PDB file of N, H, CA, C and O in Angstrom:
ATOM      1  N   PRO A   1      -4.059  -6.814 -34.923  1.00  0.00           N
ATOM      2  CA  PRO A   1      -3.275  -7.591 -33.963  1.00  0.00           C
ATOM      3  C   PRO A   1      -1.899  -7.942 -34.538  1.00  0.00           C
ATOM      4  O   PRO A   1      -1.717  -8.043 -35.751  1.00  0.00           O
ATOM      5  N   PHE A   2      -0.954  -8.119 -33.642  1.00  0.00           N
ATOM      6  H   PHE A   2      -1.102  -8.037 -32.657  1.00  0.00           H
ATOM      7  CA  PHE A   2       0.412  -8.458 -34.039  1.00  0.00           C
ATOM      8  C   PHE A   2       0.522  -9.945 -34.335  1.00  0.00           C
ATOM      9  O   PHE A   2       0.068 -10.777 -33.549  1.00  0.00           O
ATOM     10  N   VAL A   3       1.123 -10.276 -35.462  1.00  0.00           N
ATOM     11  H   VAL A   3       1.492  -9.600 -36.100  1.00  0.00           H
ATOM     12  CA  VAL A   3       1.329 -11.669 -35.854  1.00  0.00           C
ATOM     13  C   VAL A   3       2.799 -11.833 -36.212  1.00  0.00           C
ATOM     14  O   VAL A   3       3.348 -11.053 -36.990  1.00  0.00           O
ATOM     15  N   ILE A   4       3.426 -12.841 -35.646  1.00  0.00           N
ATOM     16  H   ILE A   4       2.980 -13.475 -35.014  1.00  0.00           H
ATOM     17  CA  ILE A   4       4.823 -13.128 -35.966  1.00  0.00           C
ATOM     18  C   ILE A   4       4.878 -13.767 -37.344  1.00  0.00           C
ATOM     19  O   ILE A   4       4.173 -14.742 -37.606  1.00  0.00           O
ATOM     20  N   PRO A   5       5.715 -13.224 -38.231  1.00  0.00           N
ATOM     21  CA  PRO A   5       5.831 -13.797 -39.570  1.00  0.00           C
ATOM     22  C   PRO A   5       6.240 -15.272 -39.510  1.00  0.00           C
ATOM     23  O   PRO A   5       6.980 -15.691 -38.621  1.00  0.00           O
ATOM     24  N   GLU A   6       5.750 -16.029 -40.458  1.00  0.00           N
ATOM     25  H   GLU A   6       5.148 -15.688 -41.180  1.00  0.00           H
ATOM     26  CA  GLU A   6       5.991 -17.474 -40.494  1.00  0.00           C
ATOM     27  C   GLU A   6       7.482 -17.804 -40.471  1.00  0.00           C
ATOM     28  O   GLU A   6       7.894 -18.744 -39.791  1.00  0.00           O
ATOM     29  N   TYR A   7       8.292 -17.044 -41.205  1.00  0.00           N
ATOM     30  H   TYR A   7       7.957 -16.281 -41.758  1.00  0.00           H
ATOM     31  CA  TYR A   7       9.718 -17.359 -41.296  1.00  0.00           C
ATOM     32  C   TYR A   7      10.474 -17.123 -39.980  1.00  0.00           C
ATOM     33  O   TYR A   7      11.604 -17.590 -39.832  1.00  0.00           O
ATOM     34  N   LEU A   8       9.867 -16.403 -39.021  1.00  0.00           N
ATOM     35  H   LEU A   8       8.949 -16.024 -39.141  1.00  0.00           H
ATOM     36  CA  LEU A   8      10.511 -16.160 -37.728  1.00  0.00           C
ATOM     37  C   LEU A   8      10.006 -17.077 -36.619  1.00  0.00           C
ATOM     38  O   LEU A   8      10.598 -17.108 -35.540  1.00  0.00           O
ATOM     39  N   ARG A   9       8.961 -17.801 -36.846  1.00  0.00           N
ATOM     40  H   ARG A   9       8.480 -17.776 -37.722  1.00  0.00           H
ATOM     41  CA  ARG A   9       8.343 -18.599 -35.777  1.00  0.00           C
ATOM     42  C   ARG A   9       9.277 -19.650 -35.204  1.00  0.00           C
ATOM     43  O   ARG A   9       9.256 -19.891 -33.997  1.00  0.00           O
ATOM     44  N   GLY A  10      10.083 -20.272 -36.021  1.00  0.00           N
ATOM     45  H   GLY A  10      10.101 -20.077 -37.002  1.00  0.00           H
ATOM     46  CA  GLY A  10      11.041 -21.264 -35.520  1.00  0.00           C
ATOM     47  C   GLY A  10      12.043 -20.625 -34.577  1.00  0.00           C
ATOM     48  O   GLY A  10      12.376 -21.197 -33.540  1.00  0.00           O
ATOM     49  N   GLN A  11      12.524 -19.442 -34.932  1.00  0.00           N
ATOM     50  H   GLN A  11      12.253 -18.977 -35.775  1.00  0.00           H
ATOM     51  CA  GLN A  11      13.472 -18.727 -34.076  1.00  0.00           C
ATOM     52  C   GLN A  11      12.817 -18.303 -32.774  1.00  0.00           C
ATOM     53  O   GLN A  11      13.458 -18.334 -31.723  1.00  0.00           O
ATOM     54  N   ILE A  12      11.556 -17.910 -32.823  1.00  0.00           N
ATOM     55  H   ILE A  12      11.035 -17.886 -33.676  1.00  0.00           H
ATOM     56  CA  ILE A  12      10.829 -17.506 -31.618  1.00  0.00           C
ATOM     57  C   ILE A  12      10.694 -18.695 -30.666  1.00  0.00           C
ATOM     58  O   ILE A  12      10.927 -18.564 -29.465  1.00  0.00           O
ATOM     59  N   GLU A  13      10.321 -19.842 -31.203  1.00  0.00           N
ATOM     60  H   GLU A  13      10.132 -19.948 -32.180  1.00  0.00           H
ATOM     61  CA  GLU A  13      10.178 -21.033 -30.358  1.00  0.00           C
ATOM     62  C   GLU A  13      11.511 -21.405 -29.722  1.00  0.00           C
ATOM     63  O   GLU A  13      11.553 -21.775 -28.549  1.00  0.00           O
ATOM     64  N   GLU A  14      12.589 -21.312 -30.473  1.00  0.00           N
ATOM     65  H   GLU A  14      12.555 -21.011 -31.426  1.00  0.00           H
ATOM     66  CA  GLU A  14      13.918 -21.609 -29.948  1.00  0.00           C
ATOM     67  C   GLU A  14      14.295 -20.619 -28.846  1.00  0.00           C
ATOM     68  O   GLU A  14      14.807 -21.004 -27.796  1.00  0.00           O
ATOM     69  N   PHE A  15      14.032 -19.344 -29.103  1.00  0.00           N
ATOM     70  H   PHE A  15      13.616 -19.030 -29.956  1.00  0.00           H
ATOM     71  CA  PHE A  15      14.333 -18.310 -28.108  1.00  0.00           C
ATOM     72  C   PHE A  15      13.539 -18.534 -26.826  1.00  0.00           C
ATOM     73  O   PHE A  15      14.102 -18.471 -25.733  1.00  0.00           O
ATOM     74  N   GLU A  16      12.243 -18.794 -26.945  1.00  0.00           N
ATOM     75  H   GLU A  16      11.785 -18.846 -27.832  1.00  0.00           H
ATOM     76  CA  GLU A  16      11.414 -19.003 -25.761  1.00  0.00           C
ATOM     77  C   GLU A  16      11.859 -20.216 -24.974  1.00  0.00           C
ATOM     78  O   GLU A  16      11.799 -20.211 -23.745  1.00  0.00           O
ATOM     79  N   ALA A  17      12.304 -21.258 -25.662  1.00  0.00           N
ATOM     80  H   ALA A  17      12.353 -21.262 -26.660  1.00  0.00           H
ATOM     81  CA  ALA A  17      12.785 -22.447 -24.973  1.00  0.00           C
ATOM     82  C   ALA A  17      14.052 -22.133 -24.175  1.00  0.00           C
ATOM     83  O   ALA A  17      14.222 -22.624 -23.059  1.00  0.00           O
ATOM     84  N   LEU A  18      14.929 -21.325 -24.741  1.00  0.00           N
ATOM     85  H   LEU A  18      14.791 -20.927 -25.648  1.00  0.00           H
ATOM     86  CA  LEU A  18      16.169 -20.960 -24.041  1.00  0.00           C
ATOM     87  C   LEU A  18      15.925 -19.946 -22.930  1.00  0.00           C
ATOM     88  O   LEU A  18      16.555 -20.001 -21.874  1.00  0.00           O
ATOM     89  N   TYR A  19      15.025 -19.043 -23.177  1.00  0.00           N
ATOM     90  H   TYR A  19      14.513 -18.999 -24.035  1.00  0.00           H
ATOM     91  CA  TYR A  19      14.789 -17.932 -22.260  1.00  0.00           C
ATOM     92  C   TYR A  19      13.941 -18.329 -21.061  1.00  0.00           C
ATOM     93  O   TYR A  19      14.113 -17.767 -19.979  1.00  0.00           O
ATOM     94  N   ASP A  20      13.040 -19.274 -21.226  1.00  0.00           N
ATOM     95  H   ASP A  20      12.900 -19.730 -22.105  1.00  0.00           H
ATOM     96  CA  ASP A  20      12.111 -19.710 -20.191  1.00  0.00           C
ATOM     97  C   ASP A  20      11.304 -18.525 -19.683  1.00  0.00           C
ATOM     98  O   ASP A  20      11.584 -17.975 -18.618  1.00  0.00           O
ATOM     99  N   VAL A  21      10.320 -18.150 -20.446  1.00  0.00           N
ATOM    100  H   VAL A  21      10.093 -18.597 -21.311  1.00  0.00           H
ATOM    101  CA  VAL A  21       9.500 -16.966 -20.200  1.00  0.00           C
ATOM    102  C   VAL A  21       8.904 -16.961 -18.796  1.00  0.00           C
ATOM    103  O   VAL A  21       8.688 -15.888 -18.233  1.00  0.00           O
ATOM    104  N   SER A  22       8.637 -18.109 -18.227  1.00  0.00           N
ATOM    105  H   SER A  22       8.812 -18.981 -18.684  1.00  0.00           H
ATOM    106  CA  SER A  22       8.003 -18.141 -16.909  1.00  0.00           C
ATOM    107  C   SER A  22       8.870 -17.518 -15.823  1.00  0.00           C
ATOM    108  O   SER A  22       8.333 -17.053 -14.818  1.00  0.00           O
ATOM    109  N   ASN A  23      10.185 -17.492 -15.986  1.00  0.00           N
ATOM    110  H   ASN A  23      10.621 -17.871 -16.803  1.00  0.00           H
ATOM    111  CA  ASN A  23      11.066 -16.911 -14.977  1.00  0.00           C
ATOM    112  C   ASN A  23      11.252 -15.411 -15.152  1.00  0.00           C
ATOM    113  O   ASN A  23      11.793 -14.754 -14.263  1.00  0.00           O
ATOM    114  N   SER A  24      10.819 -14.861 -16.271  1.00  0.00           N
ATOM    115  H   SER A  24      10.380 -15.395 -16.993  1.00  0.00           H
ATOM    116  CA  SER A  24      11.030 -13.445 -16.519  1.00  0.00           C
ATOM    117  C   SER A  24      10.220 -12.556 -15.577  1.00  0.00           C
ATOM    118  O   SER A  24      10.579 -11.398 -15.363  1.00  0.00           O
ATOM    119  N   ASN A  25       9.148 -13.076 -15.020  1.00  0.00           N
ATOM    120  H   ASN A  25       8.857 -14.016 -15.194  1.00  0.00           H
ATOM    121  CA  ASN A  25       8.311 -12.282 -14.124  1.00  0.00           C
ATOM    122  C   ASN A  25       8.919 -12.125 -12.745  1.00  0.00           C
ATOM    123  O   ASN A  25       8.494 -11.248 -11.993  1.00  0.00           O
ATOM    124  N   SER A  26       9.902 -12.945 -12.385  1.00  0.00           N
ATOM    125  H   SER A  26      10.247 -13.657 -12.996  1.00  0.00           H
ATOM    126  CA  SER A  26      10.486 -12.861 -11.050  1.00  0.00           C
ATOM    127  C   SER A  26      11.183 -11.520 -10.838  1.00  0.00           C
ATOM    128  O   SER A  26      11.123 -10.964  -9.741  1.00  0.00           O
ATOM    129  N   TYR A  27      11.843 -10.989 -11.872  1.00  0.00           N
ATOM    130  H   TYR A  27      11.891 -11.440 -12.763  1.00  0.00           H
ATOM    131  CA  TYR A  27      12.508  -9.698 -11.759  1.00  0.00           C
ATOM    132  C   TYR A  27      11.489  -8.586 -11.553  1.00  0.00           C
ATOM    133  O   TYR A  27      11.706  -7.689 -10.738  1.00  0.00           O
ATOM    134  N   GLN A  28      10.382  -8.639 -12.284  1.00  0.00           N
ATOM    135  H   GLN A  28      10.206  -9.368 -12.945  1.00  0.00           H
ATOM    136  CA  GLN A  28       9.343  -7.621 -12.133  1.00  0.00           C
ATOM    137  C   GLN A  28       8.737  -7.675 -10.744  1.00  0.00           C
ATOM    138  O   GLN A  28       8.460  -6.631 -10.153  1.00  0.00           O
ATOM    139  N   ARG A  29       8.524  -8.879 -10.208  1.00  0.00           N
ATOM    140  H   ARG A  29       8.749  -9.726 -10.688  1.00  0.00           H
ATOM    141  CA  ARG A  29       7.987  -8.995  -8.844  1.00  0.00           C
ATOM    142  C   ARG A  29       8.948  -8.392  -7.836  1.00  0.00           C
ATOM    143  O   ARG A  29       8.514  -7.772  -6.865  1.00  0.00           O
ATOM    144  N   LEU A  30      10.262  -8.565  -8.051  1.00  0.00           N
ATOM    145  H   LEU A  30      10.615  -9.069  -8.840  1.00  0.00           H
ATOM    146  CA  LEU A  30      11.253  -7.973  -7.166  1.00  0.00           C
ATOM    147  C   LEU A  30      11.149  -6.456  -7.196  1.00  0.00           C
ATOM    148  O   LEU A  30      11.179  -5.807  -6.150  1.00  0.00           O
ATOM    149  N   LEU A  31      11.026  -5.888  -8.395  1.00  0.00           N
ATOM    150  H   LEU A  31      11.001  -6.415  -9.245  1.00  0.00           H
ATOM    151  CA  LEU A  31      10.905  -4.436  -8.506  1.00  0.00           C
ATOM    152  C   LEU A  31       9.619  -3.928  -7.865  1.00  0.00           C
ATOM    153  O   LEU A  31       9.607  -2.851  -7.268  1.00  0.00           O
ATOM    154  N   ASP A  32       8.543  -4.688  -7.982  1.00  0.00           N
ATOM    155  H   ASP A  32       8.552  -5.563  -8.467  1.00  0.00           H
ATOM    156  CA  ASP A  32       7.270  -4.284  -7.394  1.00  0.00           C
ATOM    157  C   ASP A  32       7.343  -4.253  -5.874  1.00  0.00           C
ATOM    158  O   ASP A  32       6.622  -3.483  -5.240  1.00  0.00           O
ATOM    159  N   ASN A  33       8.193  -5.068  -5.285  1.00  0.00           N
ATOM    160  H   ASN A  33       8.779  -5.694  -5.800  1.00  0.00           H
ATOM    161  CA  ASN A  33       8.317  -5.134  -3.828  1.00  0.00           C
ATOM    162  C   ASN A  33       9.240  -4.060  -3.270  1.00  0.00           C
ATOM    163  O   ASN A  33       9.263  -3.839  -2.059  1.00  0.00           O
ATOM    164  N   ILE A  34      10.002  -3.389  -4.129  1.00  0.00           N
ATOM    165  H   ILE A  34       9.984  -3.569  -5.113  1.00  0.00           H
ATOM    166  CA  ILE A  34      10.925  -2.334  -3.693  1.00  0.00           C
ATOM    167  C   ILE A  34      10.463  -1.029  -4.334  1.00  0.00           C
ATOM    168  O   ILE A  34      10.807  -0.757  -5.485  1.00  0.00           O
ATOM    169  N   PRO A  35       9.697  -0.224  -3.620  1.00  0.00           N
ATOM    170  CA  PRO A  35       9.214   1.021  -4.227  1.00  0.00           C
ATOM    171  C   PRO A  35      10.362   1.987  -4.519  1.00  0.00           C
ATOM    172  O   PRO A  35      11.297   2.111  -3.727  1.00  0.00           O
ATOM    173  N   ASP A  36      10.283   2.653  -5.637  1.00  0.00           N
ATOM    174  H   ASP A  36       9.524   2.552  -6.280  1.00  0.00           H
ATOM    175  CA  ASP A  36      11.289   3.628  -6.044  1.00  0.00           C
ATOM    176  C   ASP A  36      10.937   4.962  -5.389  1.00  0.00           C
ATOM    177  O   ASP A  36       9.921   5.574  -5.716  1.00  0.00           O
ATOM    178  N   GLN A  37      11.781   5.404  -4.468  1.00  0.00           N
ATOM    179  H   GLN A  37      12.607   4.906  -4.202  1.00  0.00           H
ATOM    180  CA  GLN A  37      11.509   6.634  -3.728  1.00  0.00           C
ATOM    181  C   GLN A  37      11.489   7.859  -4.632  1.00  0.00           C
ATOM    182  O   GLN A  37      10.745   8.804  -4.373  1.00  0.00           O
ATOM    183  N   THR A  38      12.295   7.854  -5.685  1.00  0.00           N
ATOM    184  H   THR A  38      12.900   7.086  -5.895  1.00  0.00           H
ATOM    185  CA  THR A  38      12.305   8.988  -6.609  1.00  0.00           C
ATOM    186  C   THR A  38      10.966   9.119  -7.303  1.00  0.00           C
ATOM    187  O   THR A  38      10.410  10.214  -7.383  1.00  0.00           O
ATOM    188  N   CYS A  39      10.441   8.009  -7.807  1.00  0.00           N
ATOM    189  H   CYS A  39      10.892   7.119  -7.743  1.00  0.00           H
ATOM    190  CA  CYS A  39       9.144   8.050  -8.483  1.00  0.00           C
ATOM    191  C   CYS A  39       8.043   8.444  -7.512  1.00  0.00           C
ATOM    192  O   CYS A  39       7.159   9.229  -7.855  1.00  0.00           O
ATOM    193  N   GLU A  40       8.094   7.900  -6.301  1.00  0.00           N
ATOM    194  H   GLU A  40       8.812   7.262  -6.023  1.00  0.00           H
ATOM    195  CA  GLU A  40       7.089   8.246  -5.302  1.00  0.00           C
ATOM    196  C   GLU A  40       7.093   9.751  -5.060  1.00  0.00           C
ATOM    197  O   GLU A  40       6.030  10.368  -4.987  1.00  0.00           O
ATOM    198  N   SER A  41       8.272  10.346  -4.936  1.00  0.00           N
ATOM    199  H   SER A  41       9.135   9.845  -4.995  1.00  0.00           H
ATOM    200  CA  SER A  41       8.378  11.779  -4.685  1.00  0.00           C
ATOM    201  C   SER A  41       7.856  12.590  -5.863  1.00  0.00           C
ATOM    202  O   SER A  41       7.177  13.599  -5.671  1.00  0.00           O
ATOM    203  N   LEU A  42       8.170  12.151  -7.091  1.00  0.00           N
ATOM    204  H   LEU A  42       8.722  11.331  -7.247  1.00  0.00           H
ATOM    205  CA  LEU A  42       7.699  12.877  -8.271  1.00  0.00           C
ATOM    206  C   LEU A  42       6.185  12.813  -8.394  1.00  0.00           C
ATOM    207  O   LEU A  42       5.542  13.808  -8.729  1.00  0.00           O
ATOM    208  N   TYR A  43       5.616  11.644  -8.124  1.00  0.00           N
ATOM    209  H   TYR A  43       6.138  10.836  -7.852  1.00  0.00           H
ATOM    210  CA  TYR A  43       4.155  11.523  -8.173  1.00  0.00           C
ATOM    211  C   TYR A  43       3.514  12.455  -7.150  1.00  0.00           C
ATOM    212  O   TYR A  43       2.525  13.124  -7.449  1.00  0.00           O
ATOM    213  N   GLU A  44       4.072  12.499  -5.951  1.00  0.00           N
ATOM    214  H   GLU A  44       4.875  11.955  -5.708  1.00  0.00           H
ATOM    215  CA  GLU A  44       3.536  13.379  -4.910  1.00  0.00           C
ATOM    216  C   GLU A  44       3.672  14.841  -5.331  1.00  0.00           C
ATOM    217  O   GLU A  44       2.755  15.636  -5.124  1.00  0.00           O
ATOM    218  N   TYR A  45       4.810  15.193  -5.917  1.00  0.00           N
ATOM    219  H   TYR A  45       5.555  14.548  -6.085  1.00  0.00           H
ATOM    220  CA  TYR A  45       5.073  16.575  -6.314  1.00  0.00           C
ATOM    221  C   TYR A  45       4.067  17.044  -7.363  1.00  0.00           C
ATOM    222  O   TYR A  45       3.460  18.105  -7.218  1.00  0.00           O
ATOM    223  N   PHE A  46       3.893  16.251  -8.416  1.00  0.00           N
ATOM    224  H   PHE A  46       4.386  15.388  -8.534  1.00  0.00           H
ATOM    225  CA  PHE A  46       2.961  16.646  -9.459  1.00  0.00           C
ATOM    226  C   PHE A  46       1.519  16.560  -8.966  1.00  0.00           C
ATOM    227  O   PHE A  46       0.660  17.304  -9.439  1.00  0.00           O
ATOM    228  N   SER A  47       1.251  15.680  -8.040  1.00  0.00           N
ATOM    229  H   SER A  47       1.948  15.076  -7.656  1.00  0.00           H
ATOM    230  CA  SER A  47      -0.083  15.611  -7.441  1.00  0.00           C
ATOM    231  C   SER A  47      -0.388  16.905  -6.699  1.00  0.00           C
ATOM    232  O   SER A  47      -1.500  17.424  -6.787  1.00  0.00           O
ATOM    233  N   GLN A  48       0.587  17.424  -5.973  1.00  0.00           N
ATOM    234  H   GLN A  48       1.491  17.002  -5.902  1.00  0.00           H
ATOM    235  CA  GLN A  48       0.408  18.690  -5.254  1.00  0.00           C
ATOM    236  C   GLN A  48       0.142  19.834  -6.233  1.00  0.00           C
ATOM    237  O   GLN A  48      -0.735  20.665  -5.998  1.00  0.00           O
ATOM    238  N   ILE A  49       0.894  19.875  -7.323  1.00  0.00           N
ATOM    239  H   ILE A  49       1.607  19.200  -7.514  1.00  0.00           H
ATOM    240  CA  ILE A  49       0.697  20.935  -8.317  1.00  0.00           C
ATOM    241  C   ILE A  49      -0.723  20.877  -8.862  1.00  0.00           C
ATOM    242  O   ILE A  49      -1.391  21.905  -8.978  1.00  0.00           O
ATOM    243  N   LEU A  50      -1.182  19.674  -9.198  1.00  0.00           N
ATOM    244  H   LEU A  50      -0.639  18.840  -9.104  1.00  0.00           H
ATOM    245  CA  LEU A  50      -2.524  19.540  -9.755  1.00  0.00           C
ATOM    246  C   LEU A  50      -3.610  19.845  -8.723  1.00  0.00           C
ATOM    247  O   LEU A  50      -4.659  20.388  -9.069  1.00  0.00           O
ATOM    248  N   GLU A  51      -3.365  19.500  -7.465  1.00  0.00           N
ATOM    249  H   GLU A  51      -2.513  19.059  -7.184  1.00  0.00           H
ATOM    250  CA  GLU A  51      -4.341  19.820  -6.419  1.00  0.00           C
ATOM    251  C   GLU A  51      -4.450  21.328  -6.231  1.00  0.00           C
ATOM    252  O   GLU A  51      -5.545  21.847  -6.014  1.00  0.00           O
ATOM    253  N   GLU A  52      -3.325  22.037  -6.312  1.00  0.00           N
ATOM    254  H   GLU A  52      -2.436  21.616  -6.488  1.00  0.00           H
ATOM    255  CA  GLU A  52      -3.325  23.485  -6.118  1.00  0.00           C
ATOM    256  C   GLU A  52      -3.891  24.242  -7.313  1.00  0.00           C
ATOM    257  O   GLU A  52      -4.575  25.251  -7.141  1.00  0.00           O
ATOM    258  N   HIS A  53      -3.610  23.758  -8.529  1.00  0.00           N
ATOM    259  H   HIS A  53      -3.055  22.938  -8.668  1.00  0.00           H
ATOM    260  CA  HIS A  53      -3.976  24.504  -9.726  1.00  0.00           C
ATOM    261  C   HIS A  53      -5.113  23.881 -10.520  1.00  0.00           C
ATOM    262  O   HIS A  53      -5.573  24.474 -11.495  1.00  0.00           O
ATOM    263  N   GLY A  54      -5.573  22.713 -10.132  1.00  0.00           N
ATOM    264  H   GLY A  54      -5.199  22.231  -9.339  1.00  0.00           H
ATOM    265  CA  GLY A  54      -6.669  22.060 -10.844  1.00  0.00           C
ATOM    266  C   GLY A  54      -6.202  21.394 -12.124  1.00  0.00           C
ATOM    267  O   GLY A  54      -5.004  21.343 -12.400  1.00  0.00           O
ATOM    268  N   PRO A  55      -7.140  20.886 -12.903  1.00  0.00           N
ATOM    269  CA  PRO A  55      -6.783  20.225 -14.168  1.00  0.00           C
ATOM    270  C   PRO A  55      -6.060  21.189 -15.106  1.00  0.00           C
ATOM    271  O   PRO A  55      -6.400  22.370 -15.182  1.00  0.00           O
ATOM    272  N   MET A  56      -5.074  20.679 -15.807  1.00  0.00           N
ATOM    273  H   MET A  56      -4.798  19.719 -15.745  1.00  0.00           H
ATOM    274  CA  MET A  56      -4.286  21.503 -16.730  1.00  0.00           C
ATOM    275  C   MET A  56      -4.122  20.791 -18.059  1.00  0.00           C
ATOM    276  O   MET A  56      -4.221  19.567 -18.150  1.00  0.00           O
ATOM    277  N   GLU A  57      -3.870  21.584 -19.082  1.00  0.00           N
ATOM    278  H   GLU A  57      -3.789  22.578 -19.009  1.00  0.00           H
ATOM    279  CA  GLU A  57      -3.506  21.018 -20.379  1.00  0.00           C
ATOM    280  C   GLU A  57      -2.118  20.408 -20.249  1.00  0.00           C
ATOM    281  O   GLU A  57      -1.314  20.845 -19.426  1.00  0.00           O
ATOM    282  N   ILE A  58      -1.842  19.403 -21.060  1.00  0.00           N
ATOM    283  H   ILE A  58      -2.495  19.048 -21.729  1.00  0.00           H
ATOM    284  CA  ILE A  58      -0.561  18.710 -20.990  1.00  0.00           C
ATOM    285  C   ILE A  58       0.615  19.633 -21.314  1.00  0.00           C
ATOM    286  O   ILE A  58       1.726  19.400 -20.838  1.00  0.00           O
ATOM    287  N   ASN A  59       0.387  20.677 -22.115  1.00  0.00           N
ATOM    288  H   ASN A  59      -0.516  20.866 -22.501  1.00  0.00           H
ATOM    289  CA  ASN A  59       1.461  21.583 -22.488  1.00  0.00           C
ATOM    290  C   ASN A  59       1.468  22.866 -21.644  1.00  0.00           C
ATOM    291  O   ASN A  59       2.083  23.856 -22.039  1.00  0.00           O
ATOM    292  N   ASN A  60       0.799  22.858 -20.502  1.00  0.00           N
ATOM    293  H   ASN A  60       0.299  22.053 -20.181  1.00  0.00           H
ATOM    294  CA  ASN A  60       0.778  24.006 -19.598  1.00  0.00           C
ATOM    295  C   ASN A  60       2.211  24.370 -19.202  1.00  0.00           C
ATOM    296  O   ASN A  60       3.005  23.486 -18.881  1.00  0.00           O
ATOM    297  N   LYS A  61       2.547  25.666 -19.221  1.00  0.00           N
ATOM    298  H   LYS A  61       1.902  26.384 -19.482  1.00  0.00           H
ATOM    299  CA  LYS A  61       3.905  26.122 -18.920  1.00  0.00           C
ATOM    300  C   LYS A  61       4.385  25.670 -17.555  1.00  0.00           C
ATOM    301  O   LYS A  61       5.560  25.340 -17.393  1.00  0.00           O
ATOM    302  N   LEU A  62       3.499  25.647 -16.571  1.00  0.00           N
ATOM    303  H   LEU A  62       2.544  25.915 -16.703  1.00  0.00           H
ATOM    304  CA  LEU A  62       3.892  25.240 -15.224  1.00  0.00           C
ATOM    305  C   LEU A  62       4.310  23.756 -15.216  1.00  0.00           C
ATOM    306  O   LEU A  62       5.349  23.398 -14.661  1.00  0.00           O
ATOM    307  N   LEU A  63       3.497  22.918 -15.831  1.00  0.00           N
ATOM    308  H   LEU A  63       2.653  23.209 -16.282  1.00  0.00           H
ATOM    309  CA  LEU A  63       3.837  21.481 -15.868  1.00  0.00           C
ATOM    310  C   LEU A  63       5.093  21.214 -16.689  1.00  0.00           C
ATOM    311  O   LEU A  63       5.974  20.466 -16.263  1.00  0.00           O
ATOM    312  N   VAL A  64       5.172  21.821 -17.853  1.00  0.00           N
ATOM    313  H   VAL A  64       4.457  22.429 -18.199  1.00  0.00           H
ATOM    314  CA  VAL A  64       6.330  21.599 -18.718  1.00  0.00           C
ATOM    315  C   VAL A  64       7.595  22.116 -18.054  1.00  0.00           C
ATOM    316  O   VAL A  64       8.643  21.473 -18.121  1.00  0.00           O
ATOM    317  N   GLY A  65       7.503  23.264 -17.421  1.00  0.00           N
ATOM    318  H   GLY A  65       6.652  23.786 -17.366  1.00  0.00           H
ATOM    319  CA  GLY A  65       8.674  23.840 -16.745  1.00  0.00           C
ATOM    320  C   GLY A  65       9.143  22.985 -15.585  1.00  0.00           C
ATOM    321  O   GLY A  65      10.347  22.825 -15.384  1.00  0.00           O
ATOM    322  N   GLU A  66       8.217  22.433 -14.821  1.00  0.00           N
ATOM    323  H   GLU A  66       7.239  22.563 -14.985  1.00  0.00           H
ATOM    324  CA  GLU A  66       8.578  21.587 -13.696  1.00  0.00           C
ATOM    325  C   GLU A  66       9.130  20.252 -14.157  1.00  0.00           C
ATOM    326  O   GLU A  66      10.037  19.691 -13.542  1.00  0.00           O
ATOM    327  N   TYR A  67       8.566  19.750 -15.257  1.00  0.00           N
ATOM    328  H   TYR A  67       7.830  20.206 -15.757  1.00  0.00           H
ATOM    329  CA  TYR A  67       9.038  18.463 -15.780  1.00  0.00           C
ATOM    330  C   TYR A  67      10.484  18.605 -16.218  1.00  0.00           C
ATOM    331  O   TYR A  67      11.083  17.640 -16.691  1.00  0.00           O
TER     332      TYR A  67
END
C-alpha cells in the first residue's frame, strides 16, 4: 500500500485544506453528464471489429493497424 512519507504529511494537509478535495468531484460529474462522441464512436467501431472477427490477441495486426 502507498504511504505518504512523514516529512511530507504537513504539506499534504496544507494542500488538502487549500484544495478542498470535496469540490474536485464536481468536474468529474460534469464530464460524466456530457458523453464524448469521439469515444462513443471508437468504442462502437472496435466493438464491430470484435463482433465480426471474434476474440483477438492484443497485438493482432488488424487491431494494431486500426488503432
